[in-house]
MIDOSE-1310 file (N, C-alpha, C; in nm, 2 decimals, decimal comma, always signed):
residues 296
msgg	-0,89/+5,05/+7,52/-0,77/+5,03/+7,61/-0,86/+4,94/+7,64; -0,78/+4,83/+7,73/-0,86/+4,75/+7,80/-0,92/+4,80/+7,93; -0,99/+4,67/+8,01/-1,07/+4,76/+8,06/-1,00/+4,72/+8,23; -0,87/+4,67/+8,23/-0,78/+4,65/+8,34/-0,73/+4,79/+8,36
aasr	-0,66/+4,84/+8,21/-0,59/+4,94/+8,26/-0,68/+5,08/+8,24; -0,80/+5,05/+8,22/-0,91/+5,18/+8,25/-0,94/+5,16/+8,39; -0,96/+5,05/+8,44/-1,00/+5,03/+8,61/-0,88/+5,06/+8,66; -0,72/+5,06/+8,66/-0,65/+5,12/+8,71/-0,65/+5,27/+8,72
vqad	-0,64/+5,28/+8,59/-0,62/+5,47/+8,59/-0,74/+5,54/+8,65; -0,86/+5,51/+8,65/-0,98/+5,54/+8,78/-0,94/+5,54/+8,88; -0,85/+5,42/+8,91/-0,85/+5,39/+9,06/-0,72/+5,48/+9,13; -0,67/+5,52/+9,05/-0,55/+5,59/+9,05/-0,60/+5,76/+9,07
larl	-0,68/+5,78/+8,98/-0,77/+5,93/+8,99/-0,85/+5,92/+9,12; -0,93/+5,82/+9,14/-1,01/+5,83/+9,32/-0,91/+5,82/+9,39; -0,78/+5,78/+9,42/-0,71/+5,81/+9,50/-0,61/+5,91/+9,51; -0,59/+6,03/+9,40/-0,49/+6,10/+9,42/-0,54/+6,22/+9,37
lpll	-0,64/+6,25/+9,28/-0,71/+6,40/+9,28/-0,71/+6,45/+9,44; -0,81/+6,37/+9,54/-0,87/+6,46/+9,62/-0,74/+6,47/+9,68; -0,63/+6,46/+9,69/-0,50/+6,50/+9,76/-0,41/+6,65/+9,71; -0,44/+6,62/+9,56/-0,43/+6,76/+9,46/-0,54/+6,85/+9,48
darl	-0,66/+6,83/+9,50/-0,77/+6,93/+9,47/-0,77/+6,96/+9,62; -0,77/+6,93/+9,73/-0,74/+6,99/+9,84/-0,69/+7,10/+9,87; -0,53/+7,14/+9,73/-0,46/+7,23/+9,75/-0,44/+7,33/+9,70; -0,48/+7,29/+9,56/-0,49/+7,34/+9,42/-0,50/+7,50/+9,41
tapf	-0,61/+7,51/+9,45/-0,63/+7,65/+9,48/-0,63/+7,73/+9,59; -0,61/+7,68/+9,72/-0,52/+7,76/+9,88/-0,47/+7,83/+9,84; -0,33/+7,85/+9,75/-0,29/+8,04/+9,76/-0,38/+8,11/+9,69; -0,46/+8,11/+9,62/-0,52/+8,23/+9,54/-0,64/+8,25/+9,61
qage	-0,69/+8,19/+9,74/-0,82/+8,26/+9,79/-0,84/+8,36/+9,84; -0,75/+8,41/+9,87/-0,76/+8,57/+9,94/-0,63/+8,61/+9,89; -0,61/+8,77/+9,91/-0,54/+8,84/+9,85/-0,60/+8,98/+9,78; -0,50/+9,06/+9,76/-0,52/+9,21/+9,74/-0,64/+9,21/+9,58
arrl	-0,57/+9,12/+9,50/-0,61/+9,18/+9,36/-0,73/+9,01/+9,35; -0,82/+9,06/+9,38/-0,91/+8,99/+9,41/-0,97/+8,94/+9,27; -0,97/+9,02/+9,17/-1,02/+8,96/+9,00/-0,92/+8,88/+8,96; -0,80/+8,88/+9,00/-0,68/+8,83/+8,92/-0,72/+8,68/+8,99
aeam	-0,67/+8,70/+9,11/-0,71/+8,52/+9,18/-0,79/+8,49/+9,17; -0,97/+8,54/+9,13/-1,05/+8,46/+9,06/-1,00/+8,40/+8,91; -0,97/+8,45/+8,85/-0,89/+8,43/+8,73/-0,81/+8,30/+8,73; -0,71/+8,28/+8,79/-0,64/+8,21/+8,83/-0,73/+8,06/+8,86
rysl	-0,84/+8,06/+8,99/-0,89/+7,95/+8,99/-1,02/+7,92/+8,92; -1,07/+7,99/+8,80/-1,13/+7,95/+8,69/-1,05/+7,84/+8,61; -0,95/+7,85/+8,55/-0,91/+7,79/+8,50/-0,83/+7,65/+8,58; -0,82/+7,66/+8,68/-0,75/+7,56/+8,77/-0,82/+7,47/+8,80
eagg	-0,93/+7,57/+8,82/-1,09/+7,46/+8,87/-1,14/+7,39/+8,71; -1,12/+7,44/+8,56/-1,20/+7,39/+8,51/-1,24/+7,21/+8,48; -1,13/+7,14/+8,54/-1,13/+7,04/+8,50/-1,02/+6,96/+8,48; -1,04/+6,86/+8,36/-0,91/+6,76/+8,34/-0,91/+6,65/+8,37
krvr	-0,80/+6,57/+8,31/-0,74/+6,45/+8,39/-0,63/+6,50/+8,53; -0,60/+6,61/+8,52/-0,48/+6,65/+8,60/-0,31/+6,55/+8,56; -0,31/+6,50/+8,44/-0,22/+6,41/+8,39/-0,10/+6,42/+8,47; -0,06/+6,58/+8,46/+0,09/+6,57/+8,48/+0,11/+6,56/+8,64
pvlc	+0,06/+6,61/+8,68/+0,08/+6,58/+8,85/+0,06/+6,47/+8,88; -0,04/+6,40/+8,81/-0,07/+6,28/+8,89/+0,07/+6,17/+8,84; +0,05/+6,22/+8,75/+0,21/+6,10/+8,70/+0,29/+6,12/+8,73; +0,39/+6,25/+8,83/+0,45/+6,30/+8,91/+0,43/+6,22/+9,05
llaa	+0,29/+6,21/+9,06/+0,27/+6,12/+9,17/+0,31/+6,00/+9,19; +0,30/+5,95/+9,09/+0,24/+5,78/+9,03/+0,43/+5,76/+8,98; +0,52/+5,86/+8,97/+0,67/+5,86/+8,95/+0,71/+5,78/+9,09; +0,68/+5,94/+9,16/+0,74/+5,88/+9,31/+0,72/+5,71/+9,37
eavg	+0,59/+5,70/+9,36/+0,55/+5,56/+9,40/+0,60/+5,44/+9,31; +0,63/+5,49/+9,23/+0,70/+5,37/+9,13/+0,82/+5,35/+9,16; +0,92/+5,42/+9,22/+1,01/+5,40/+9,28/+1,03/+5,37/+9,43; +0,94/+5,34/+9,48/+0,93/+5,31/+9,61/+0,89/+5,44/+9,74
gqae	+0,87/+5,54/+9,66/+0,80/+5,65/+9,78/+0,73/+5,65/+9,77; +0,67/+5,81/+9,87/+0,49/+5,78/+9,87/+0,47/+5,93/+9,80; +0,38/+5,90/+9,79/+0,28/+6,03/+9,68/+0,27/+6,17/+9,74; +0,28/+6,16/+9,85/+0,28/+6,29/+9,91/+0,42/+6,38/+9,91
eals	+0,54/+6,29/+9,91/+0,65/+6,35/+9,87/+0,69/+6,40/+9,76; +0,63/+6,37/+9,64/+0,62/+6,45/+9,53/+0,47/+6,56/+9,47; +0,41/+6,61/+9,63/+0,26/+6,66/+9,65/+0,33/+6,84/+9,59; +0,45/+6,85/+9,64/+0,47/+6,98/+9,57/+0,50/+7,03/+9,42
gala	+0,59/+6,90/+9,41/+0,63/+6,89/+9,25/+0,48/+6,88/+9,15; +0,37/+6,85/+9,20/+0,27/+6,80/+9,10/+0,17/+6,94/+9,11; +0,17/+6,99/+9,22/+0,11/+7,10/+9,25/+0,16/+7,22/+9,12; +0,30/+7,23/+9,09/+0,41/+7,30/+9,05/+0,38/+7,26/+8,90
leyv	+0,38/+7,18/+8,86/+0,33/+7,13/+8,74/+0,18/+7,15/+8,69; +0,11/+7,15/+8,79/-0,02/+7,15/+8,71/-0,04/+7,34/+8,75; +0,03/+7,37/+8,79/-0,01/+7,56/+8,78/+0,07/+7,59/+8,64; +0,20/+7,53/+8,64/+0,31/+7,58/+8,47/+0,18/+7,52/+8,40
htys	+0,17/+7,41/+8,38/+0,05/+7,34/+8,25/-0,10/+7,44/+8,29; -0,14/+7,47/+8,33/-0,26/+7,55/+8,34/-0,27/+7,71/+8,31; -0,09/+7,74/+8,31/-0,06/+7,88/+8,27/-0,04/+7,85/+8,12; -0,02/+7,77/+8,10/+0,02/+7,72/+7,89/-0,06/+7,72/+7,86
lihd	-0,18/+7,70/+7,93/-0,32/+7,67/+7,83/-0,41/+7,79/+7,85; -0,38/+7,87/+7,94/-0,43/+8,01/+7,94/-0,34/+8,10/+7,84; -0,24/+8,10/+7,84/-0,15/+8,19/+7,71/-0,16/+8,15/+7,58; -0,15/+8,01/+7,60/-0,23/+7,94/+7,48/-0,32/+7,93/+7,40
dlpa	-0,47/+7,97/+7,39/-0,58/+8,03/+7,43/-0,57/+8,13/+7,34; -0,47/+8,25/+7,38/-0,49/+8,38/+7,35/-0,57/+8,45/+7,22; -0,52/+8,56/+7,18/-0,57/+8,56/+7,04/-0,41/+8,56/+6,95; -0,32/+8,62/+7,02/-0,18/+8,58/+6,93/-0,10/+8,52/+6,95
mddd	-0,19/+8,39/+7,01/-0,16/+8,28/+7,05/-0,24/+8,14/+6,97; -0,35/+8,08/+6,98/-0,40/+7,96/+6,89/-0,53/+8,03/+6,90; -0,60/+8,14/+6,98/-0,72/+8,24/+6,94/-0,85/+8,17/+6,96; -0,82/+8,09/+7,07/-0,95/+7,95/+7,13/-1,02/+8,05/+7,19
dlrr	-1,20/+8,02/+7,18/-1,30/+8,10/+7,29/-1,37/+7,98/+7,40; -1,31/+7,85/+7,35/-1,35/+7,71/+7,44/-1,22/+7,67/+7,48; -1,24/+7,63/+7,59/-1,14/+7,49/+7,70/-1,21/+7,42/+7,83; -1,20/+7,29/+7,78/-1,26/+7,21/+7,83/-1,43/+7,24/+7,83
grpt	-1,51/+7,28/+7,72/-1,58/+7,29/+7,74/-1,68/+7,40/+7,81; -1,58/+7,52/+7,85/-1,61/+7,61/+7,91/-1,56/+7,77/+7,81; -1,59/+7,89/+7,84/-1,51/+7,96/+7,76/-1,37/+7,99/+7,81; -1,29/+8,00/+7,71/-1,18/+8,01/+7,74/-1,17/+8,18/+7,85
nhkv	-1,00/+8,18/+7,93/-0,99/+8,28/+8,02/-1,08/+8,41/+8,02; -0,96/+8,46/+7,87/-0,92/+8,57/+7,78/-1,15/+8,63/+7,82; -1,18/+8,53/+7,74/-1,33/+8,54/+7,69/-1,43/+8,58/+7,85; -1,35/+8,56/+7,97/-1,46/+8,54/+8,06/-1,37/+8,68/+8,12
fgeg	-1,24/+8,70/+8,17/-1,18/+8,80/+8,24/-1,09/+8,90/+8,13; -1,11/+8,94/+8,00/-1,05/+8,97/+7,93/-0,93/+8,96/+7,93; -0,80/+9,00/+7,80/-0,66/+8,96/+7,78/-0,58/+9,02/+7,88; -0,58/+9,12/+7,90/-0,49/+9,17/+8,03/-0,50/+9,10/+8,15
hail	-0,60/+9,06/+8,21/-0,62/+8,96/+8,32/-0,56/+8,78/+8,29; -0,62/+8,75/+8,18/-0,57/+8,64/+8,17/-0,35/+8,60/+8,12; -0,37/+8,74/+8,06/-0,22/+8,71/+8,06/-0,17/+8,71/+8,23; -0,24/+8,79/+8,31/-0,14/+8,84/+8,43/-0,20/+8,64/+8,54
agdg	-0,31/+8,62/+8,49/-0,32/+8,50/+8,57/-0,23/+8,39/+8,53; -0,20/+8,39/+8,40/-0,08/+8,32/+8,35/+0,05/+8,34/+8,43; +0,06/+8,45/+8,43/+0,19/+8,50/+8,47/+0,21/+8,45/+8,64; +0,11/+8,49/+8,72/+0,08/+8,43/+8,82/+0,05/+8,30/+8,89
llta	+0,03/+8,22/+8,80/+0,03/+8,08/+8,75/+0,17/+7,98/+8,79; +0,24/+8,08/+8,73/+0,37/+8,07/+8,65/+0,47/+8,09/+8,81; +0,46/+8,26/+8,82/+0,53/+8,22/+8,95/+0,51/+8,15/+9,09; +0,39/+8,13/+9,10/+0,35/+8,05/+9,17/+0,39/+7,90/+9,19
afgv	+0,41/+7,84/+9,09/+0,47/+7,69/+9,08/+0,64/+7,73/+9,16; +0,69/+7,81/+9,09/+0,85/+7,80/+9,19/+0,81/+7,85/+9,30; +0,70/+7,96/+9,37/+0,67/+7,90/+9,50/+0,65/+7,80/+9,60; +0,56/+7,72/+9,55/+0,56/+7,60/+9,60/+0,66/+7,51/+9,64
laag	+0,73/+7,47/+9,48/+0,86/+7,42/+9,51/+0,96/+7,45/+9,65; +0,96/+7,56/+9,62/+1,08/+7,62/+9,74/+1,04/+7,63/+9,87; +0,89/+7,62/+9,84/+0,83/+7,57/+10,01/+0,82/+7,47/+10,04; +0,80/+7,35/+9,96/+0,78/+7,22/+9,97/+0,88/+7,12/+10,14
pgdp	+0,83/+7,07/+10,17/+0,90/+6,94/+10,26/+0,97/+6,88/+10,19; +1,09/+6,80/+10,25/+1,19/+6,76/+10,20/+1,33/+6,80/+10,24; +1,43/+6,73/+10,18/+1,55/+6,77/+10,15/+1,58/+6,90/+10,06; +1,62/+7,01/+10,10/+1,63/+7,15/+9,99/+1,74/+7,07/+9,90
atrl	+1,80/+7,05/+9,89/+1,92/+6,99/+9,74/+1,78/+6,90/+9,67; +1,71/+6,81/+9,73/+1,65/+6,75/+9,63/+1,50/+6,82/+9,53; +1,46/+6,92/+9,68/+1,38/+7,06/+9,58/+1,42/+7,14/+9,50; +1,56/+7,15/+9,50/+1,59/+7,28/+9,43/+1,66/+7,14/+9,29
eats	+1,67/+7,03/+9,27/+1,67/+6,95/+9,21/+1,58/+6,96/+9,09; +1,46/+6,95/+9,17/+1,33/+6,96/+9,07/+1,28/+7,09/+9,07; +1,31/+7,18/+9,07/+1,30/+7,29/+9,07/+1,32/+7,37/+8,92; +1,47/+7,29/+8,92/+1,59/+7,31/+8,81/+1,51/+7,25/+8,66
llae	+1,45/+7,08/+8,72/+1,38/+7,02/+8,62/+1,30/+7,12/+8,59; +1,22/+7,14/+8,65/+1,09/+7,24/+8,60/+1,12/+7,38/+8,52; +1,23/+7,45/+8,56/+1,27/+7,56/+8,50/+1,29/+7,53/+8,36; +1,39/+7,44/+8,32/+1,44/+7,38/+8,19/+1,33/+7,33/+8,12
aagw	+1,21/+7,25/+8,15/+1,11/+7,22/+8,10/+1,01/+7,27/+8,04; +0,97/+7,43/+8,14/+0,86/+7,55/+8,12/+0,96/+7,65/+8,03; +1,07/+7,69/+8,04/+1,12/+7,72/+7,94/+1,14/+7,77/+7,80; +1,21/+7,83/+7,76/+1,28/+7,87/+7,62/+1,35/+7,72/+7,56
rgmv	+1,40/+7,66/+7,66/+1,46/+7,55/+7,59/+1,39/+7,39/+7,60; +1,23/+7,45/+7,62/+1,14/+7,33/+7,66/+0,99/+7,44/+7,63; +0,91/+7,36/+7,72/+0,76/+7,42/+7,61/+0,77/+7,57/+7,60; +0,81/+7,65/+7,60/+0,82/+7,80/+7,53/+0,88/+7,79/+7,42
ggqa	+0,97/+7,74/+7,44/+1,08/+7,71/+7,31/+1,00/+7,61/+7,17; +0,92/+7,60/+7,22/+0,82/+7,48/+7,14/+0,71/+7,52/+7,07; +0,66/+7,63/+7,17/+0,51/+7,71/+7,10/+0,60/+7,79/+7,03; +0,67/+7,89/+7,00/+0,74/+7,95/+6,95/+0,78/+7,92/+6,83
ldle	+0,83/+7,77/+6,83/+0,88/+7,69/+6,67/+0,72/+7,67/+6,64; +0,63/+7,66/+6,69/+0,52/+7,62/+6,60/+0,42/+7,74/+6,57; +0,45/+7,83/+6,67/+0,40/+7,97/+6,62/+0,49/+7,99/+6,44; +0,61/+8,01/+6,47/+0,68/+7,98/+6,36/+0,61/+7,92/+6,22
getl	+0,58/+7,76/+6,22/+0,60/+7,69/+6,18/+0,47/+7,75/+6,05; +0,40/+7,81/+6,12/+0,23/+7,82/+6,07/+0,30/+7,91/+5,99; +0,38/+7,94/+5,93/+0,42/+8,01/+5,82/+0,51/+7,96/+5,76; +0,53/+7,85/+5,75/+0,70/+7,79/+5,65/+0,60/+7,72/+5,54
ehyd	+0,66/+7,74/+5,44/+0,58/+7,68/+5,35/+0,62/+7,51/+5,37; +0,73/+7,49/+5,42/+0,73/+7,32/+5,41/+0,85/+7,27/+5,58; +0,76/+7,20/+5,64/+0,88/+7,11/+5,73/+0,86/+6,99/+5,72; +0,97/+6,91/+5,74/+0,96/+6,75/+5,77/+0,92/+6,72/+5,92
ldhl	+0,94/+6,59/+5,88/+0,89/+6,51/+6,04/+1,00/+6,52/+6,17; +1,11/+6,51/+6,13/+1,23/+6,56/+6,22/+1,18/+6,67/+6,32; +1,10/+6,78/+6,26/+1,11/+6,91/+6,27/+0,95/+6,93/+6,33; +0,89/+6,85/+6,33/+0,78/+6,83/+6,40/+0,77/+6,78/+6,50
rlih	+0,89/+6,66/+6,51/+0,89/+6,59/+6,64/+0,98/+6,67/+6,78; +1,08/+6,77/+6,65/+1,16/+6,88/+6,79/+1,03/+6,98/+6,79; +0,97/+7,01/+6,78/+0,81/+7,13/+6,81/+0,78/+7,04/+6,91; +0,71/+6,88/+6,89/+0,63/+6,88/+7,00/+0,72/+6,76/+7,10
rlkt	+0,84/+6,76/+7,07/+0,96/+6,74/+7,22/+0,93/+6,84/+7,30; +0,94/+6,99/+7,22/+1,01/+7,07/+7,35/+0,83/+7,11/+7,38; +0,70/+7,13/+7,34/+0,63/+7,20/+7,32/+0,57/+7,10/+7,48; +0,50/+6,96/+7,41/+0,42/+6,87/+7,47/+0,51/+6,80/+7,57
gall	+0,61/+6,71/+7,50/+0,71/+6,65/+7,57/+0,80/+6,69/+7,70; +0,86/+6,81/+7,68/+0,89/+6,85/+7,80/+0,92/+6,84/+7,98; +0,71/+6,87/+7,95/+0,66/+6,90/+8,08/+0,61/+6,76/+8,08; +0,57/+6,65/+8,04/+0,53/+6,53/+8,06/+0,66/+6,48/+8,13
raal	+0,82/+6,51/+8,06/+0,93/+6,41/+8,06/+0,97/+6,47/+8,19; +0,93/+6,60/+8,26/+0,97/+6,69/+8,39/+0,90/+6,62/+8,50; +0,77/+6,51/+8,45/+0,67/+6,52/+8,57/+0,71/+6,40/+8,60; +0,78/+6,36/+8,51/+0,83/+6,21/+8,57/+0,93/+6,18/+8,67
emga	+1,05/+6,27/+8,58/+1,18/+6,30/+8,63/+1,14/+6,38/+8,78; +1,06/+6,45/+8,77/+1,03/+6,52/+8,93/+0,97/+6,43/+9,03; +0,91/+6,32/+9,01/+0,84/+6,28/+9,05/+0,94/+6,13/+9,15; +1,04/+6,07/+9,01/+1,15/+6,02/+9,07/+1,27/+6,10/+9,16
vlgg	+1,28/+6,26/+9,13/+1,36/+6,30/+9,22/+1,29/+6,33/+9,37; +1,20/+6,31/+9,40/+1,12/+6,37/+9,49/+1,08/+6,24/+9,57; +1,07/+6,13/+9,51/+1,04/+6,02/+9,54/+1,17/+5,92/+9,55; +1,33/+5,98/+9,57/+1,42/+5,96/+9,60/+1,44/+5,82/+9,54
agpa	+1,46/+5,83/+9,43/+1,49/+5,75/+9,26/+1,65/+5,71/+9,31; +1,72/+5,61/+9,25/+1,86/+5,60/+9,20/+1,84/+5,67/+9,09; +1,98/+5,66/+8,99/+2,01/+5,73/+8,91/+1,96/+5,62/+8,74; +1,93/+5,54/+8,79/+1,94/+5,43/+8,70/+1,77/+5,43/+8,69
erqa	+1,68/+5,46/+8,78/+1,55/+5,42/+8,79/+1,49/+5,62/+8,75; +1,58/+5,71/+8,78/+1,55/+5,85/+8,75/+1,57/+5,80/+8,54; +1,63/+5,79/+8,53/+1,69/+5,76/+8,39/+1,58/+5,68/+8,24; +1,53/+5,58/+8,37/+1,40/+5,49/+8,31/+1,23/+5,57/+8,29
lray	+1,25/+5,63/+8,41/+1,15/+5,71/+8,36/+1,16/+5,86/+8,32; +1,26/+5,91/+8,27/+1,29/+6,04/+8,20/+1,23/+5,97/+8,05; +1,32/+5,90/+8,02/+1,27/+5,77/+7,91/+1,09/+5,74/+7,86; +1,11/+5,70/+7,97/+0,93/+5,66/+7,98/+0,88/+5,78/+7,95
geai	+0,91/+5,92/+7,97/+0,81/+6,03/+7,98/+0,85/+6,10/+7,85; +0,99/+6,08/+7,78/+0,99/+6,11/+7,65/+0,88/+6,05/+7,56; +0,86/+5,91/+7,56/+0,82/+5,86/+7,49/+0,64/+5,85/+7,51; +0,59/+5,88/+7,62/+0,43/+5,89/+7,60/+0,41/+6,05/+7,56
glaf	+0,51/+6,13/+7,59/+0,49/+6,28/+7,54/+0,49/+6,30/+7,37; +0,54/+6,21/+7,32/+0,51/+6,18/+7,20/+0,41/+6,13/+7,18; +0,40/+6,02/+7,21/+0,27/+5,94/+7,20/+0,13/+6,06/+7,26; +0,14/+6,12/+7,32/+0,02/+6,25/+7,37/+0,00/+6,32/+7,27
qiqd	+0,08/+6,35/+7,20/+0,12/+6,46/+7,10/+0,01/+6,39/+6,98; +0,11/+6,30/+6,97/+0,03/+6,21/+6,79/-0,12/+6,17/+6,86; -0,19/+6,12/+6,93/-0,30/+6,11/+6,98/-0,37/+6,24/+6,95; -0,31/+6,37/+7,00/-0,38/+6,54/+7,01/-0,42/+6,52/+6,85
dild	-0,29/+6,51/+6,80/-0,32/+6,54/+6,63/-0,43/+6,47/+6,57; -0,44/+6,36/+6,62/-0,53/+6,26/+6,54/-0,70/+6,29/+6,61; -0,72/+6,32/+6,70/-0,82/+6,37/+6,80/-0,86/+6,50/+6,72; -0,76/+6,59/+6,70/-0,80/+6,72/+6,61/-0,85/+6,70/+6,49
atat	-0,79/+6,62/+6,44/-0,81/+6,53/+6,28/-0,93/+6,49/+6,27; -1,00/+6,41/+6,39/-1,10/+6,33/+6,39/-1,21/+6,38/+6,49; -1,20/+6,46/+6,59/-1,32/+6,47/+6,66/-1,40/+6,55/+6,64; -1,54/+6,54/+6,72/-1,61/+6,70/+6,72/-1,55/+6,78/+6,82
eadl	-1,64/+6,92/+6,81/-1,62/+7,00/+6,91/-1,66/+6,96/+7,06; -1,79/+6,86/+7,05/-1,82/+6,83/+7,19/-1,75/+6,73/+7,24; -1,70/+6,64/+7,15/-1,58/+6,53/+7,20/-1,51/+6,62/+7,30; -1,44/+6,64/+7,23/-1,28/+6,77/+7,26/-1,34/+6,87/+7,36
gkra	-1,41/+6,94/+7,40/-1,49/+7,08/+7,49/-1,40/+7,19/+7,46; -1,36/+7,14/+7,30/-1,28/+7,31/+7,26/-1,28/+7,30/+7,08; -1,25/+7,37/+7,07/-1,23/+7,37/+6,87/-1,20/+7,25/+6,83; -1,29/+7,12/+6,75/-1,15/+7,08/+6,68/-1,15/+7,14/+6,51
gkda	-1,05/+7,01/+6,44/-0,97/+7,08/+6,32/-0,95/+7,21/+6,33; -0,87/+7,27/+6,45/-0,80/+7,41/+6,46/-0,66/+7,40/+6,41; -0,58/+7,30/+6,45/-0,46/+7,30/+6,37/-0,45/+7,29/+6,20; -0,51/+7,22/+6,15/-0,54/+7,25/+5,98/-0,59/+7,37/+5,93
grgk	-0,71/+7,38/+6,02/-0,74/+7,55/+6,01/-0,63/+7,63/+6,00; -0,51/+7,65/+6,06/-0,40/+7,74/+6,06/-0,30/+7,71/+6,02; -0,34/+7,57/+5,95/-0,18/+7,56/+5,89/-0,10/+7,50/+5,93; -0,14/+7,44/+6,03/-0,03/+7,34/+6,13/+0,01/+7,22/+6,06
ityp	+0,15/+7,13/+6,08/+0,18/+7,09/+6,01/+0,18/+6,95/+6,14; +0,12/+6,85/+6,12/+0,06/+6,76/+6,22/+0,08/+6,62/+6,16; +0,11/+6,51/+6,23/+0,07/+6,39/+6,21/+0,08/+6,33/+6,12; -0,13/+6,36/+6,19/-0,20/+6,27/+6,02/-0,18/+6,38/+5,87
sllg	-0,13/+6,49/+5,86/-0,08/+6,57/+5,77/+0,02/+6,47/+5,75; +0,11/+6,47/+5,82/+0,28/+6,41/+5,76/+0,22/+6,25/+5,70; +0,19/+6,20/+5,77/+0,21/+6,03/+5,77/+0,08/+6,00/+5,75; -0,03/+6,06/+5,73/-0,16/+6,03/+5,73/-0,21/+5,96/+5,83
ldga	-0,32/+5,90/+5,86/-0,41/+5,86/+6,00/-0,38/+5,73/+5,98; -0,37/+5,63/+5,94/-0,31/+5,51/+5,93/-0,19/+5,56/+5,98; -0,05/+5,61/+5,92/+0,07/+5,64/+5,99/+0,10/+5,71/+6,11; +0,00/+5,77/+6,14/+0,03/+5,86/+6,27/-0,05/+5,75/+6,40
rral	-0,10/+5,66/+6,34/-0,17/+5,55/+6,45/-0,06/+5,48/+6,49; +0,00/+5,40/+6,38/+0,14/+5,34/+6,36/+0,23/+5,37/+6,45; +0,27/+5,50/+6,42/+0,35/+5,57/+6,50/+0,31/+5,58/+6,65; +0,15/+5,61/+6,70/+0,15/+5,59/+6,79/+0,13/+5,46/+6,85
eeat	+0,14/+5,36/+6,83/+0,17/+5,25/+6,88/+0,31/+5,24/+6,90; +0,39/+5,25/+6,80/+0,50/+5,22/+6,85/+0,57/+5,33/+7,00; +0,52/+5,44/+6,97/+0,56/+5,56/+7,11/+0,58/+5,45/+7,19; +0,38/+5,42/+7,22/+0,32/+5,35/+7,33/+0,40/+5,26/+7,37
etal	+0,42/+5,12/+7,27/+0,52/+5,00/+7,31/+0,69/+5,09/+7,37; +0,69/+5,20/+7,30/+0,85/+5,23/+7,36/+0,83/+5,24/+7,52; +0,73/+5,32/+7,54/+0,75/+5,35/+7,67/+0,72/+5,26/+7,79; +0,60/+5,17/+7,74/+0,61/+5,04/+7,83/+0,74/+4,96/+7,84
crla	+0,83/+4,95/+7,72/+0,93/+4,88/+7,73/+1,03/+4,93/+7,83; +1,03/+5,09/+7,85/+1,14/+5,19/+7,95/+1,10/+5,15/+8,08; +0,95/+5,06/+8,15/+0,94/+5,07/+8,29/+0,97/+4,95/+8,33; +1,02/+4,86/+8,25/+1,07/+4,71/+8,29/+1,12/+4,69/+8,41
slpn	+1,26/+4,75/+8,48/+1,31/+4,77/+8,58/+1,25/+4,86/+8,67; +1,14/+4,91/+8,70/+1,07/+4,97/+8,76/+1,01/+4,85/+8,91; +1,07/+4,88/+9,05/+0,98/+4,78/+9,13/+0,79/+4,80/+9,12; +0,74/+4,93/+9,12/+0,63/+4,95/+9,10/+0,56/+5,02/+8,94
rtsl	+0,57/+4,93/+8,87/+0,53/+5,02/+8,76/+0,39/+5,00/+8,68; +0,32/+4,90/+8,78/+0,16/+4,89/+8,71/+0,08/+5,04/+8,68; +0,08/+5,07/+8,79/+0,03/+5,22/+8,72/+0,03/+5,29/+8,61; +0,17/+5,30/+8,57/+0,25/+5,40/+8,52/+0,26/+5,30/+8,34
eawa	+0,21/+5,18/+8,31/+0,19/+5,08/+8,26/+0,04/+5,13/+8,20; -0,04/+5,15/+8,31/-0,20/+5,13/+8,31/-0,19/+5,29/+8,21; -0,13/+5,39/+8,23/-0,12/+5,50/+8,21/-0,11/+5,54/+8,08; +0,02/+5,49/+8,04/+0,05/+5,50/+7,88/-0,03/+5,43/+7,79
ryla	-0,08/+5,34/+7,82/-0,22/+5,29/+7,73/-0,31/+5,34/+7,73; -0,33/+5,42/+7,86/-0,45/+5,54/+7,84/-0,41/+5,66/+7,77; -0,33/+5,65/+7,79/-0,32/+5,82/+7,72/-0,29/+5,78/+7,57; -0,22/+5,67/+7,51/-0,27/+5,65/+7,41/-0,40/+5,66/+7,30
qrgk	-0,52/+5,61/+7,45/-0,63/+5,57/+7,38/-0,77/+5,67/+7,39; -0,75/+5,76/+7,45/-0,84/+5,82/+7,50/-0,87/+5,91/+7,38; -1,01/+5,96/+7,40/-1,06/+6,01/+7,29/-1,17/+5,89/+7,24; -1,15/+5,77/+7,25/-1,17/+5,65/+7,19/-1,31/+5,61/+7,26
């Protein structure tokens, strides 16, 4: 990644993460089910780059809006993403013991509380969007986008297809793209489109950011597959090589590492091209390059 892109990403994180972190766990500081609230905070506070919420805020800025206008959408996205990680780590799903270098939620709080922590975060996502500022019709549109992306026609459906894929003797690149378009790409695409909507984008700007989100969603997953095949557990903060160990089909297994890297470059270039018409695209250009090069 170029030094300019890295500097821009770090500047965005320094500027936007405090905005998110000041509000992220506020709804879970008090309540009757204290251990459940602790479980939700445990995963929310585990760190990470907050890619989806930051992209949501940057999308609002890219169309001339303010980051604060998209804050309720950004929080909702992080709640949904965190819930999905808690559930993905469960024994019935990916059966992981580590997440971001720490024991996974169910290892600390038990499977029952981990399931409920995910349920609590998912429902909180729609609550924070409903209670957010701004025009009710705009918030309703953002809520609809999140519901589709997180549901059975999006992330949940992709996870189901991914689980089913572990038992298939063969599937091709088109099927792999379908899984990742739903499982990973849907929420990334929604982050960009929700930010556009909450930032007041017109139809052309909204479509450009949706297309950018689709492209970086593909790039993100290809790089995830490459890292799973090449990085160590210390690098990742979670178990390495788990996809191959579970018999999952990945981009490197279908295309080879060199082919996967070429596909990554193509997806990243596509994402950059989609931004050409936007007035404030510099940060999103840097993030496209960053996401394709993370872990290197």
